LOVEX-104889 format. One line per field, with one value per residue: residue number from 1; x, y, z of N, C-alpha, C, O in turn. Coordinates in steps of 0.2 Angstrom, whole numbers, always signed. Last residue first. Example, Ala and Ser with C-alpha at 12.3 -4.5 7.8 and 13.67 -1.06 7.14 Angstrom:
BEGIN
k	[2,1]
n.u	[+64,+66]
n.v	[-11,-28]
n.w	[+35,+39]
ca.u	[+68,+62]
ca.v	[-5,-22]
ca.w	[+36,+39]
c.u	[+64,+66]
c.v	[+0,-16]
c.w	[+39,+39]
o.u	[+67,+71]
o.v	[+6,-17]
o.w	[+40,+42]
! end
This chain:
BEGIN
k	[256,255,254,253,252,251,250,249,248,247,246,245,244,243,242,241,240,239,238,237,236,235,234,233,232,231,230,229,228,227,226,225,224,223,222,221,220,219,218,217,216,215,214,213,212,211,210,209,208,207,206,205,204,203,202,201,200,199,198,197,196,195,194,193,192,191,190,189,188,187,186,185,184,183,182,181,180,179,178,177,176,175,174,173,172,171,170,169,168,167,166,165,164,163,162,161,160,159,158,157,156,155,154,153,152,151,150,149,148,147,146,145,144,143,142,141,140,139,138,137,136,135,134,133,132,131,130,129,128,127,126,125,124,123,122,121,120,119,118,117,116,115,114,113,112,111,110,109,108,107,106,105,104,103,102,101,100,99,98,97,96,95,94,93,92,91,90,89,88,87,86,85,84,83,82,81,80,79,78,77,76,75,74,73,72,71,70,69,68,67,66,65,64,63,62,61,60,59,58,57,56,55,54,53,52,51,50,49,48,47,46,45,44,43,42,41,40,39,38,37,36,35,34,33,32,31,30,29,28,27,26,25,24,23,22,21,20,19,18,17,16,15,14,13,12,11,10,9,8,7,6,5,4,3,2,1]
n.u	[+475,+487,+501,+508,+508,+495,+492,+501,+496,+483,+486,+493,+483,+474,+482,+482,+469,+457,+444,+426,+416,+413,+408,+418,+423,+430,+441,+444,+441,+448,+450,+462,+469,+467,+463,+451,+456,+461,+450,+443,+453,+450,+445,+441,+444,+461,+466,+469,+482,+487,+501,+506,+516,+522,+512,+495,+480,+463,+455,+451,+456,+450,+434,+424,+417,+421,+420,+434,+447,+463,+469,+483,+490,+503,+515,+519,+522,+510,+507,+516,+510,+498,+503,+508,+497,+491,+499,+512,+524,+531,+544,+547,+558,+564,+566,+576,+574,+561,+560,+562,+548,+538,+535,+547,+544,+532,+537,+552,+552,+546,+530,+515,+506,+502,+514,+520,+513,+522,+527,+539,+545,+545,+542,+544,+536,+543,+542,+528,+526,+533,+525,+513,+517,+519,+506,+500,+507,+504,+491,+488,+487,+486,+487,+501,+507,+520,+525,+531,+542,+544,+552,+547,+551,+565,+564,+558,+567,+572,+561,+555,+568,+573,+584,+594,+588,+592,+604,+598,+599,+592,+589,+583,+574,+562,+552,+538,+532,+524,+532,+545,+559,+565,+559,+564,+577,+576,+571,+582,+597,+611,+627,+630,+639,+649,+646,+648,+648,+650,+633,+620,+613,+620,+621,+608,+606,+615,+609,+598,+603,+608,+601,+608,+610,+620,+621,+621,+623,+618,+615,+620,+622,+614,+615,+608,+595,+593,+593,+582,+572,+573,+572,+568,+569,+575,+574,+583,+586,+579,+566,+562,+571,+582,+595,+605,+612,+623,+640,+645,+644,+647,+646,+640,+653,+656,+656,+670]
n.v	[+1425,+1417,+1418,+1409,+1412,+1413,+1399,+1393,+1399,+1393,+1379,+1379,+1383,+1373,+1363,+1368,+1368,+1359,+1368,+1369,+1363,+1349,+1348,+1359,+1372,+1383,+1397,+1404,+1421,+1435,+1452,+1464,+1469,+1465,+1467,+1460,+1448,+1449,+1451,+1439,+1425,+1415,+1398,+1387,+1376,+1379,+1397,+1407,+1416,+1427,+1433,+1448,+1454,+1469,+1462,+1464,+1459,+1458,+1442,+1430,+1420,+1423,+1430,+1440,+1437,+1424,+1413,+1408,+1418,+1424,+1440,+1449,+1464,+1471,+1482,+1494,+1495,+1496,+1482,+1477,+1483,+1476,+1463,+1465,+1468,+1455,+1446,+1448,+1441,+1430,+1422,+1418,+1408,+1405,+1390,+1380,+1371,+1367,+1359,+1345,+1341,+1345,+1334,+1335,+1347,+1343,+1332,+1340,+1358,+1370,+1369,+1377,+1391,+1397,+1410,+1417,+1415,+1416,+1418,+1413,+1421,+1421,+1406,+1397,+1386,+1377,+1383,+1383,+1369,+1367,+1375,+1367,+1355,+1361,+1365,+1352,+1345,+1353,+1364,+1377,+1393,+1407,+1412,+1414,+1421,+1422,+1433,+1430,+1439,+1451,+1460,+1462,+1450,+1453,+1464,+1458,+1450,+1458,+1465,+1455,+1443,+1426,+1417,+1403,+1386,+1377,+1364,+1346,+1329,+1319,+1303,+1288,+1279,+1284,+1289,+1293,+1292,+1285,+1282,+1293,+1296,+1286,+1275,+1274,+1271,+1258,+1252,+1254,+1257,+1267,+1275,+1291,+1298,+1312,+1324,+1324,+1310,+1308,+1308,+1310,+1298,+1288,+1291,+1290,+1276,+1271,+1275,+1267,+1254,+1256,+1271,+1286,+1302,+1316,+1331,+1345,+1356,+1371,+1378,+1384,+1375,+1361,+1347,+1343,+1347,+1338,+1326,+1327,+1327,+1315,+1305,+1309,+1322,+1332,+1341,+1355,+1363,+1374,+1384,+1397,+1406,+1406,+1409,+1400,+1386,+1376,+1372,+1356,+1343,+1340,+1353,+1361,+1373,+1384,+1402,+1411]
n.w	[+1127,+1124,+1126,+1132,+1145,+1149,+1148,+1157,+1169,+1169,+1170,+1182,+1191,+1190,+1196,+1209,+1212,+1202,+1194,+1190,+1182,+1173,+1160,+1150,+1147,+1156,+1157,+1173,+1177,+1186,+1192,+1194,+1204,+1221,+1234,+1235,+1237,+1250,+1257,+1255,+1248,+1235,+1240,+1247,+1240,+1241,+1241,+1226,+1217,+1206,+1197,+1192,+1179,+1169,+1155,+1151,+1145,+1142,+1143,+1137,+1146,+1158,+1157,+1169,+1181,+1193,+1199,+1201,+1200,+1201,+1200,+1196,+1197,+1188,+1196,+1200,+1213,+1219,+1218,+1227,+1239,+1240,+1242,+1254,+1262,+1260,+1267,+1278,+1278,+1265,+1257,+1241,+1231,+1215,+1208,+1210,+1220,+1219,+1208,+1211,+1212,+1220,+1227,+1236,+1242,+1249,+1258,+1262,+1262,+1264,+1274,+1269,+1277,+1288,+1288,+1278,+1261,+1246,+1229,+1218,+1203,+1189,+1178,+1168,+1166,+1175,+1187,+1189,+1190,+1202,+1211,+1210,+1216,+1229,+1232,+1232,+1242,+1254,+1256,+1258,+1253,+1256,+1241,+1232,+1217,+1205,+1192,+1175,+1166,+1160,+1166,+1178,+1184,+1185,+1194,+1206,+1214,+1224,+1230,+1237,+1243,+1248,+1259,+1255,+1260,+1275,+1274,+1273,+1271,+1258,+1252,+1243,+1240,+1237,+1246,+1249,+1265,+1274,+1286,+1289,+1289,+1296,+1292,+1279,+1281,+1286,+1274,+1266,+1274,+1269,+1268,+1265,+1252,+1250,+1238,+1225,+1214,+1197,+1190,+1191,+1187,+1192,+1205,+1209,+1207,+1216,+1228,+1228,+1229,+1242,+1249,+1257,+1263,+1266,+1275,+1271,+1258,+1254,+1238,+1227,+1217,+1215,+1214,+1226,+1222,+1211,+1217,+1226,+1217,+1210,+1220,+1237,+1249,+1262,+1276,+1283,+1298,+1304,+1300,+1301,+1297,+1285,+1286,+1291,+1285,+1296,+1291,+1284,+1284,+1267,+1255,+1245,+1246,+1259,+1259,+1265]
ca.u	[+471,+480,+497,+506,+515,+499,+488,+501,+503,+484,+483,+497,+490,+472,+480,+488,+472,+462,+450,+432,+418,+416,+403,+415,+417,+430,+435,+447,+440,+447,+448,+458,+467,+468,+469,+450,+453,+466,+455,+440,+450,+453,+447,+439,+437,+456,+466,+467,+478,+485,+495,+506,+509,+522,+517,+502,+485,+469,+457,+449,+457,+457,+438,+428,+413,+422,+414,+429,+441,+459,+467,+478,+488,+496,+513,+517,+528,+514,+503,+516,+517,+498,+499,+513,+502,+487,+499,+505,+520,+528,+539,+547,+552,+564,+561,+577,+580,+562,+559,+568,+553,+540,+530,+546,+550,+532,+532,+548,+555,+548,+538,+519,+510,+497,+509,+525,+513,+518,+526,+533,+545,+550,+540,+549,+534,+541,+549,+532,+523,+535,+532,+513,+515,+525,+511,+498,+507,+511,+492,+492,+487,+485,+483,+497,+505,+514,+525,+525,+541,+539,+554,+546,+544,+563,+567,+554,+563,+576,+566,+552,+564,+572,+577,+593,+591,+587,+602,+602,+598,+597,+587,+588,+580,+566,+559,+540,+536,+521,+530,+538,+555,+568,+558,+557,+575,+578,+567,+575,+592,+606,+623,+629,+633,+649,+645,+653,+645,+653,+640,+624,+610,+618,+627,+611,+602,+616,+616,+597,+599,+612,+602,+606,+608,+616,+621,+624,+620,+622,+612,+618,+628,+613,+617,+615,+598,+592,+598,+589,+572,+574,+578,+566,+569,+573,+574,+577,+588,+587,+568,+557,+570,+575,+591,+600,+610,+617,+636,+644,+647,+645,+650,+638,+648,+658,+652,+666]
ca.v	[+1429,+1415,+1424,+1408,+1411,+1419,+1404,+1392,+1400,+1400,+1381,+1377,+1387,+1380,+1362,+1367,+1375,+1359,+1364,+1371,+1370,+1352,+1348,+1353,+1370,+1376,+1394,+1400,+1414,+1432,+1445,+1461,+1474,+1463,+1470,+1468,+1449,+1447,+1457,+1445,+1429,+1421,+1403,+1394,+1376,+1374,+1390,+1405,+1410,+1426,+1428,+1443,+1451,+1463,+1462,+1466,+1459,+1461,+1448,+1436,+1420,+1424,+1425,+1440,+1438,+1431,+1416,+1404,+1417,+1418,+1435,+1446,+1459,+1469,+1475,+1493,+1494,+1502,+1487,+1475,+1485,+1483,+1465,+1463,+1473,+1461,+1446,+1450,+1441,+1437,+1422,+1423,+1408,+1409,+1395,+1385,+1374,+1371,+1366,+1349,+1338,+1350,+1335,+1329,+1346,+1348,+1331,+1334,+1351,+1369,+1370,+1371,+1388,+1394,+1406,+1413,+1418,+1413,+1422,+1411,+1419,+1424,+1411,+1402,+1392,+1375,+1382,+1389,+1373,+1363,+1376,+1374,+1355,+1358,+1370,+1357,+1342,+1353,+1357,+1373,+1386,+1401,+1414,+1409,+1423,+1418,+1431,+1431,+1432,+1446,+1457,+1467,+1451,+1448,+1465,+1462,+1447,+1453,+1468,+1457,+1449,+1432,+1420,+1410,+1391,+1381,+1370,+1352,+1334,+1323,+1308,+1294,+1276,+1281,+1292,+1289,+1296,+1287,+1277,+1292,+1300,+1293,+1276,+1275,+1278,+1263,+1252,+1257,+1252,+1265,+1269,+1286,+1296,+1305,+1323,+1329,+1314,+1308,+1306,+1316,+1305,+1288,+1291,+1296,+1281,+1269,+1278,+1274,+1256,+1254,+1264,+1282,+1295,+1312,+1324,+1343,+1349,+1368,+1373,+1388,+1378,+1368,+1351,+1342,+1350,+1345,+1327,+1326,+1333,+1322,+1306,+1308,+1315,+1332,+1334,+1353,+1358,+1374,+1377,+1392,+1404,+1404,+1414,+1403,+1392,+1377,+1375,+1364,+1346,+1337,+1349,+1354,+1370,+1379,+1396,+1409]
ca.w	[+1131,+1122,+1124,+1125,+1141,+1149,+1144,+1150,+1167,+1169,+1164,+1176,+1190,+1188,+1189,+1205,+1212,+1208,+1194,+1194,+1181,+1179,+1165,+1152,+1144,+1157,+1153,+1167,+1178,+1180,+1193,+1189,+1199,+1215,+1232,+1235,+1231,+1244,+1257,+1253,+1254,+1237,+1235,+1250,+1242,+1239,+1244,+1233,+1218,+1213,+1197,+1198,+1181,+1174,+1161,+1149,+1150,+1139,+1146,+1134,+1139,+1157,+1157,+1163,+1174,+1189,+1198,+1197,+1203,+1198,+1204,+1193,+1201,+1187,+1194,+1193,+1209,+1219,+1214,+1220,+1237,+1239,+1235,+1249,+1261,+1258,+1260,+1277,+1284,+1268,+1262,+1245,+1235,+1221,+1208,+1204,+1219,+1225,+1207,+1209,+1207,+1215,+1222,+1231,+1238,+1244,+1253,+1262,+1261,+1258,+1273,+1270,+1271,+1283,+1291,+1283,+1268,+1250,+1235,+1221,+1210,+1192,+1183,+1169,+1163,+1168,+1184,+1189,+1184,+1196,+1210,+1207,+1209,+1225,+1232,+1228,+1235,+1251,+1254,+1263,+1250,+1261,+1247,+1235,+1224,+1207,+1199,+1180,+1170,+1157,+1159,+1173,+1183,+1181,+1188,+1202,+1208,+1221,+1226,+1231,+1244,+1243,+1257,+1257,+1255,+1270,+1277,+1270,+1276,+1261,+1256,+1244,+1242,+1231,+1246,+1243,+1261,+1268,+1281,+1289,+1285,+1297,+1299,+1280,+1278,+1290,+1280,+1264,+1271,+1274,+1266,+1271,+1255,+1251,+1245,+1229,+1220,+1203,+1189,+1192,+1185,+1185,+1201,+1209,+1203,+1209,+1226,+1227,+1223,+1237,+1249,+1251,+1264,+1261,+1275,+1278,+1260,+1258,+1243,+1233,+1221,+1216,+1209,+1225,+1228,+1210,+1212,+1229,+1221,+1206,+1216,+1230,+1247,+1255,+1274,+1279,+1294,+1304,+1300,+1302,+1305,+1286,+1283,+1296,+1283,+1293,+1296,+1284,+1290,+1273,+1259,+1246,+1241,+1255,+1261,+1259]
c.u	[+469,+475,+490,+503,+513,+505,+492,+498,+504,+491,+483,+493,+493,+478,+478,+487,+479,+466,+453,+438,+423,+418,+406,+411,+414,+423,+436,+441,+443,+445,+446,+456,+462,+466,+471,+457,+452,+462,+460,+446,+448,+450,+450,+440,+436,+449,+460,+467,+476,+480,+493,+500,+511,+516,+519,+506,+492,+474,+463,+451,+456,+459,+445,+433,+418,+419,+415,+422,+436,+453,+462,+475,+482,+494,+505,+515,+526,+520,+507,+513,+518,+505,+499,+509,+507,+492,+495,+504,+513,+524,+537,+542,+552,+557,+562,+572,+581,+569,+560,+567,+559,+546,+533,+541,+550,+538,+532,+543,+550,+552,+540,+526,+514,+500,+505,+520,+518,+518,+521,+532,+539,+551,+546,+546,+538,+540,+548,+539,+527,+532,+535,+520,+515,+523,+517,+503,+505,+511,+499,+494,+491,+483,+482,+494,+500,+513,+519,+527,+536,+538,+550,+548,+543,+555,+565,+557,+559,+573,+571,+557,+561,+568,+578,+586,+590,+591,+597,+600,+602,+595,+593,+585,+585,+573,+563,+547,+539,+525,+527,+537,+547,+562,+560,+555,+568,+577,+569,+571,+586,+601,+617,+624,+634,+643,+645,+652,+650,+650,+644,+632,+615,+616,+626,+617,+605,+612,+617,+604,+599,+609,+606,+606,+605,+616,+617,+625,+624,+620,+618,+615,+626,+618,+617,+618,+606,+596,+598,+594,+580,+575,+579,+571,+566,+574,+571,+579,+582,+589,+576,+560,+566,+574,+584,+595,+605,+616,+629,+639,+647,+648,+647,+644,+647,+652,+654,+662]
c.v	[+1436,+1418,+1423,+1414,+1411,+1418,+1411,+1397,+1399,+1402,+1389,+1379,+1386,+1384,+1369,+1366,+1374,+1365,+1365,+1366,+1373,+1359,+1350,+1353,+1363,+1374,+1386,+1397,+1410,+1424,+1441,+1454,+1471,+1468,+1468,+1471,+1457,+1449,+1455,+1451,+1436,+1424,+1409,+1399,+1383,+1376,+1386,+1398,+1409,+1421,+1426,+1439,+1447,+1461,+1468,+1465,+1460,+1462,+1451,+1442,+1426,+1425,+1427,+1433,+1437,+1431,+1423,+1408,+1414,+1417,+1430,+1440,+1456,+1463,+1474,+1486,+1493,+1501,+1494,+1480,+1483,+1486,+1472,+1465,+1471,+1467,+1452,+1451,+1443,+1436,+1429,+1422,+1414,+1409,+1399,+1390,+1379,+1375,+1370,+1357,+1342,+1347,+1340,+1330,+1340,+1348,+1336,+1333,+1346,+1362,+1367,+1373,+1382,+1392,+1403,+1408,+1414,+1416,+1418,+1415,+1416,+1422,+1415,+1408,+1398,+1381,+1380,+1388,+1380,+1367,+1373,+1376,+1362,+1357,+1367,+1362,+1348,+1350,+1356,+1366,+1382,+1395,+1409,+1412,+1418,+1419,+1427,+1429,+1433,+1440,+1451,+1465,+1456,+1448,+1460,+1464,+1452,+1451,+1464,+1461,+1451,+1437,+1426,+1413,+1398,+1385,+1373,+1358,+1341,+1327,+1312,+1299,+1282,+1280,+1289,+1292,+1291,+1291,+1279,+1287,+1299,+1298,+1284,+1277,+1279,+1270,+1258,+1257,+1256,+1261,+1268,+1281,+1291,+1303,+1315,+1327,+1318,+1313,+1306,+1314,+1311,+1295,+1291,+1297,+1288,+1274,+1276,+1278,+1264,+1256,+1262,+1275,+1292,+1305,+1321,+1335,+1347,+1361,+1370,+1384,+1382,+1371,+1358,+1346,+1349,+1349,+1335,+1328,+1333,+1327,+1313,+1309,+1315,+1325,+1334,+1345,+1356,+1369,+1378,+1385,+1399,+1402,+1412,+1408,+1395,+1385,+1377,+1366,+1353,+1341,+1346,+1350,+1363,+1376,+1390,+1402]
c.w	[+1128,+1127,+1122,+1122,+1134,+1145,+1144,+1145,+1159,+1166,+1163,+1170,+1184,+1187,+1186,+1198,+1208,+1207,+1201,+1193,+1186,+1178,+1172,+1157,+1146,+1154,+1154,+1164,+1172,+1181,+1187,+1192,+1195,+1210,+1225,+1233,+1230,+1238,+1251,+1252,+1252,+1243,+1238,+1245,+1245,+1243,+1241,+1235,+1225,+1213,+1204,+1198,+1187,+1177,+1163,+1156,+1147,+1145,+1142,+1137,+1135,+1150,+1156,+1163,+1168,+1183,+1195,+1195,+1199,+1203,+1200,+1197,+1199,+1192,+1194,+1191,+1202,+1214,+1214,+1216,+1229,+1236,+1234,+1242,+1255,+1257,+1257,+1269,+1283,+1274,+1265,+1251,+1240,+1225,+1215,+1204,+1214,+1224,+1213,+1209,+1205,+1210,+1217,+1226,+1233,+1240,+1247,+1256,+1261,+1257,+1266,+1270,+1273,+1277,+1286,+1286,+1273,+1257,+1239,+1228,+1212,+1199,+1187,+1173,+1164,+1163,+1176,+1186,+1184,+1190,+1203,+1206,+1206,+1218,+1228,+1227,+1230,+1244,+1251,+1261,+1254,+1258,+1251,+1241,+1226,+1215,+1200,+1187,+1175,+1161,+1157,+1166,+1178,+1179,+1183,+1195,+1204,+1214,+1222,+1227,+1237,+1245,+1252,+1255,+1257,+1265,+1272,+1274,+1274,+1266,+1258,+1248,+1243,+1233,+1240,+1242,+1255,+1263,+1274,+1284,+1286,+1294,+1300,+1287,+1279,+1288,+1285,+1270,+1270,+1270,+1271,+1269,+1260,+1255,+1246,+1237,+1224,+1208,+1196,+1191,+1186,+1183,+1194,+1205,+1203,+1205,+1219,+1225,+1222,+1230,+1243,+1252,+1258,+1263,+1269,+1278,+1266,+1261,+1247,+1239,+1227,+1220,+1210,+1220,+1227,+1216,+1211,+1224,+1224,+1211,+1213,+1225,+1240,+1252,+1267,+1277,+1290,+1299,+1300,+1303,+1306,+1293,+1284,+1293,+1288,+1291,+1292,+1289,+1290,+1279,+1266,+1249,+1243,+1251,+1256,+1261]
o.u	[+466,+471,+487,+501,+518,+507,+492,+500,+507,+491,+484,+496,+495,+479,+480,+491,+481,+468,+453,+437,+425,+422,+402,+409,+409,+418,+441,+436,+445,+448,+441,+461,+457,+460,+477,+457,+453,+466,+462,+446,+450,+443,+453,+437,+430,+450,+455,+469,+480,+475,+497,+494,+516,+511,+519,+504,+494,+473,+467,+450,+459,+463,+447,+435,+416,+418,+410,+419,+434,+454,+458,+479,+476,+497,+502,+514,+530,+522,+507,+515,+521,+506,+500,+513,+509,+492,+497,+507,+508,+521,+542,+536,+557,+552,+561,+573,+586,+571,+561,+571,+561,+547,+531,+542,+552,+537,+531,+546,+544,+556,+537,+528,+517,+496,+503,+522,+518,+523,+515,+537,+534,+556,+551,+547,+536,+542,+552,+541,+528,+536,+538,+522,+517,+528,+520,+505,+508,+515,+500,+498,+497,+479,+476,+497,+495,+518,+514,+531,+537,+534,+551,+546,+538,+553,+563,+553,+557,+577,+573,+557,+563,+563,+583,+584,+585,+596,+597,+594,+608,+589,+598,+579,+591,+577,+569,+548,+542,+523,+527,+539,+543,+561,+557,+551,+566,+575,+565,+567,+585,+601,+619,+619,+639,+641,+641,+656,+655,+648,+640,+636,+615,+617,+629,+619,+605,+614,+620,+604,+600,+612,+608,+611,+601,+621,+612,+630,+630,+615,+622,+613,+630,+619,+620,+624,+609,+600,+604,+599,+583,+579,+584,+575,+563,+580,+565,+585,+576,+595,+579,+556,+566,+576,+580,+592,+599,+618,+629,+635,+649,+654,+644,+645,+651,+646,+655,+665]
o.v	[+1440,+1415,+1426,+1414,+1413,+1423,+1414,+1399,+1402,+1406,+1391,+1382,+1390,+1388,+1371,+1368,+1378,+1367,+1369,+1360,+1379,+1360,+1352,+1359,+1362,+1374,+1383,+1395,+1413,+1422,+1444,+1450,+1474,+1471,+1468,+1476,+1459,+1452,+1460,+1454,+1439,+1424,+1408,+1404,+1386,+1377,+1388,+1394,+1409,+1421,+1423,+1442,+1444,+1465,+1473,+1467,+1458,+1466,+1447,+1448,+1427,+1429,+1432,+1431,+1434,+1426,+1427,+1406,+1417,+1416,+1432,+1435,+1458,+1458,+1476,+1485,+1492,+1506,+1497,+1482,+1487,+1490,+1475,+1467,+1476,+1470,+1454,+1455,+1440,+1431,+1433,+1421,+1414,+1410,+1396,+1395,+1383,+1380,+1376,+1361,+1342,+1351,+1340,+1329,+1341,+1348,+1335,+1333,+1347,+1361,+1364,+1377,+1382,+1392,+1406,+1403,+1408,+1420,+1417,+1415,+1417,+1422,+1411,+1414,+1404,+1381,+1383,+1393,+1382,+1368,+1376,+1380,+1363,+1359,+1371,+1365,+1348,+1352,+1360,+1363,+1382,+1391,+1406,+1414,+1417,+1419,+1427,+1424,+1437,+1436,+1448,+1468,+1456,+1447,+1461,+1465,+1450,+1449,+1466,+1460,+1448,+1436,+1429,+1411,+1400,+1388,+1372,+1359,+1340,+1329,+1310,+1301,+1280,+1279,+1293,+1296,+1286,+1292,+1276,+1287,+1304,+1303,+1287,+1281,+1285,+1275,+1261,+1262,+1262,+1260,+1268,+1282,+1287,+1305,+1312,+1329,+1315,+1319,+1303,+1319,+1315,+1297,+1294,+1302,+1291,+1277,+1281,+1282,+1267,+1259,+1267,+1272,+1295,+1301,+1324,+1333,+1347,+1361,+1367,+1387,+1384,+1369,+1362,+1347,+1353,+1354,+1338,+1332,+1338,+1332,+1316,+1314,+1319,+1322,+1335,+1344,+1354,+1370,+1381,+1380,+1396,+1396,+1417,+1411,+1391,+1389,+1379,+1363,+1356,+1341,+1350,+1345,+1359,+1376,+1391,+1398]
o.w	[+1130,+1130,+1118,+1116,+1130,+1142,+1139,+1140,+1156,+1162,+1158,+1165,+1180,+1182,+1180,+1194,+1205,+1201,+1204,+1192,+1185,+1173,+1176,+1160,+1144,+1157,+1152,+1167,+1167,+1187,+1183,+1194,+1192,+1211,+1224,+1230,+1224,+1233,+1248,+1247,+1247,+1243,+1244,+1245,+1244,+1249,+1239,+1231,+1230,+1210,+1207,+1198,+1188,+1178,+1159,+1161,+1142,+1150,+1140,+1134,+1130,+1148,+1153,+1169,+1163,+1179,+1194,+1190,+1194,+1209,+1196,+1198,+1199,+1191,+1198,+1185,+1197,+1212,+1208,+1211,+1226,+1232,+1229,+1238,+1252,+1252,+1251,+1266,+1286,+1275,+1266,+1249,+1244,+1222,+1220,+1201,+1214,+1227,+1212,+1209,+1200,+1206,+1211,+1220,+1227,+1234,+1241,+1251,+1260,+1252,+1263,+1266,+1278,+1272,+1281,+1288,+1272,+1259,+1237,+1231,+1209,+1202,+1188,+1171,+1163,+1158,+1172,+1182,+1178,+1185,+1200,+1201,+1200,+1214,+1224,+1221,+1225,+1240,+1246,+1265,+1254,+1260,+1251,+1246,+1223,+1219,+1197,+1188,+1180,+1159,+1152,+1161,+1173,+1174,+1177,+1190,+1198,+1209,+1217,+1221,+1232,+1250,+1252,+1250,+1262,+1267,+1266,+1277,+1272,+1267,+1260,+1248,+1244,+1229,+1239,+1238,+1257,+1258,+1269,+1278,+1285,+1297,+1304,+1288,+1281,+1292,+1288,+1271,+1273,+1264,+1277,+1267,+1260,+1260,+1242,+1241,+1226,+1207,+1201,+1190,+1182,+1177,+1190,+1201,+1198,+1200,+1215,+1221,+1217,+1226,+1239,+1255,+1254,+1265,+1267,+1281,+1266,+1265,+1244,+1244,+1231,+1226,+1206,+1220,+1229,+1215,+1210,+1225,+1225,+1209,+1213,+1226,+1238,+1253,+1266,+1275,+1293,+1296,+1296,+1305,+1312,+1295,+1284,+1297,+1288,+1294,+1286,+1290,+1295,+1279,+1269,+1247,+1242,+1254,+1250,+1264]
! end
């Protein structure tokens, strides 16, 4: 049986892209420490960081190694807003479509990202996914950011609660979703139909493309429906993470 949050536990090898993940920021670290499925290998905290963790979680199951803010910045890079805390952890176990399709069938939307590479955007999308009770996030193994570091900080703990599925071929995955009865809904700013007026029934996979490029041709061809968001203001396009949040809210409230 795998030990829960014990320093020195063996790394989880389910994700071959990374043997050890570095997660920093108070919310992200607290969520990881509270996740029974996360194997924590080491916890580093400044004095203030340790106080923040104790205030949020109470007694810590992993003994922190005290570190200075300067030393932590050297470990993570000068641009990392670490808030005085960082863990090294084994990657979470990988999910498959079969694991999450039952939740999708019960009305929890899937989110599919077509080569969205900015970790801030993917992290913000994960946070919205957690807020609107999405069943999973589907990303490609290539051209997607790692699930630690900047992404985990931007996700504010959602990495621990939203299943993430890595796929090798997005077009094939969309084909599989279609065969499983999932409505593949692509967001496209040039689409004729608006999301707010579309007649949509779950299960739904919300498909979003990369900044500036949008959906790739083959991705769009594997969608059942292309919709745009209604933007009455002078700017007609949204950042992909903002678009995801608006679309998820529209689907959640039935405002379509």
